[in-house]
C-alpha positions in Angstrom: 127.1 34.0 5.3 124.4 31.3 5.4 125.9 29.3 8.3 126.8 32.3 10.5 124.7 32.5 13.7 124.9 36.2 13.9 124.0 36.7 10.2 120.9 34.6 10.9 120.0 36.9 13.8 120.5 40.0 11.6 118.3 38.4 8.9 115.6 37.8 11.5 115.8 34.0 11.1 116.7 33.6 14.8 115.1 35.9 17.4 117.1 38.1 19.7 116.4 40.6 22.5 117.4 43.7 20.5 118.5 46.8 22.4 119.7 48.8 19.5 119.6 48.7 15.7 120.4 51.0 12.8 121.5 50.5 9.2 125.0 49.3 10.1 124.8 47.7 13.6 122.7 45.4 15.7 122.9 45.1 19.5 121.2 42.4 21.5 121.3 40.7 24.9 123.6 37.7 25.2 121.7 34.5 25.8 124.4 33.3 28.3 125.2 36.5 30.2 128.5 36.8 32.1 127.4 39.9 34.0 124.0 41.4 34.9 124.2 43.5 31.7 125.7 41.6 28.8 125.0 43.0 25.3 126.6 42.0 22.0 127.2 44.7 19.4 127.7 43.4 15.9 128.1 44.9 12.4 125.4 43.9 10.0 128.1 43.3 7.4 129.9 40.0 8.0 133.4 40.5 9.3 134.9 37.4 10.8 136.9 39.0 13.7 139.1 41.9 14.7 141.8 40.3 12.5 139.6 40.9 9.5 139.0 44.6 10.0 140.3 46.5 6.9 140.2 50.0 5.5 136.9 49.0 3.9 135.3 48.0 7.2 137.0 50.3 9.7 134.2 52.9 9.4 131.6 50.5 10.7 133.9 49.6 13.6 134.3 53.3 14.4 130.5 53.6 14.3 130.2 50.7 16.8 132.4 52.5 19.2 130.2 55.6 18.9 127.1 53.5 19.7 128.6 51.6 22.6 128.5 54.5 25.0 124.9 55.3 24.0 123.9 51.7 24.8 125.8 51.8 28.1 124.0 55.1 29.1 120.6 53.6 28.2 121.4 50.6 30.3 122.3 52.7 33.3 126.0 51.6 33.3 127.1 54.9 34.8 129.6 53.3 37.2 131.5 51.7 34.3 131.5 48.8 31.9 133.8 46.6 30.0 134.1 46.2 26.2 135.6 42.9 25.0 136.2 41.3 21.6 137.6 37.8 21.4 139.7 37.2 18.3 140.2 33.6 17.3 139.5 30.3 19.0 142.4 30.5 21.5 140.9 33.7 22.7 137.5 32.2 23.1 135.8 33.4 20.0 132.9 30.9 19.3 131.0 32.8 16.7 133.1 33.9 13.8 131.4 37.2 13.2 132.9 40.3 14.7 131.2 41.3 17.9 131.9 43.4 21.0 130.6 42.4 24.4 129.4 45.2 26.7 129.6 43.9 30.3 128.5 45.7 33.3 126.0 46.1 36.1 128.3 45.0 38.8 132.0 45.4 39.9 133.9 43.3 37.4 136.9 41.2 38.4 140.3 42.5 37.2 142.0 39.2 36.5 141.9 37.7 33.0 140.1 34.5 32.6 
């Protein structure tokens, strides 16, 4: 999608601090980190949110969840990490392209924001 921020990052039109990339997925550091390690993992195919995952796109989501532990290990998140996806504006989704946040590098608060 031409107006999607993450699609522009995938296309290389906007720079990012990449930590992982393959034919299906891109992972990069969040520009406004909420933890010492804050990485976004996104599919290269545009999927608007968790609500838009279908049978056609579920394989890429499964692939993302295979890649997340690899990224976490590479980042040294041996004590644990959190994986979050906001779905819709009321949940805080600001970019309408499916993405998963990997948060770690410190003991994370248990309460929901």
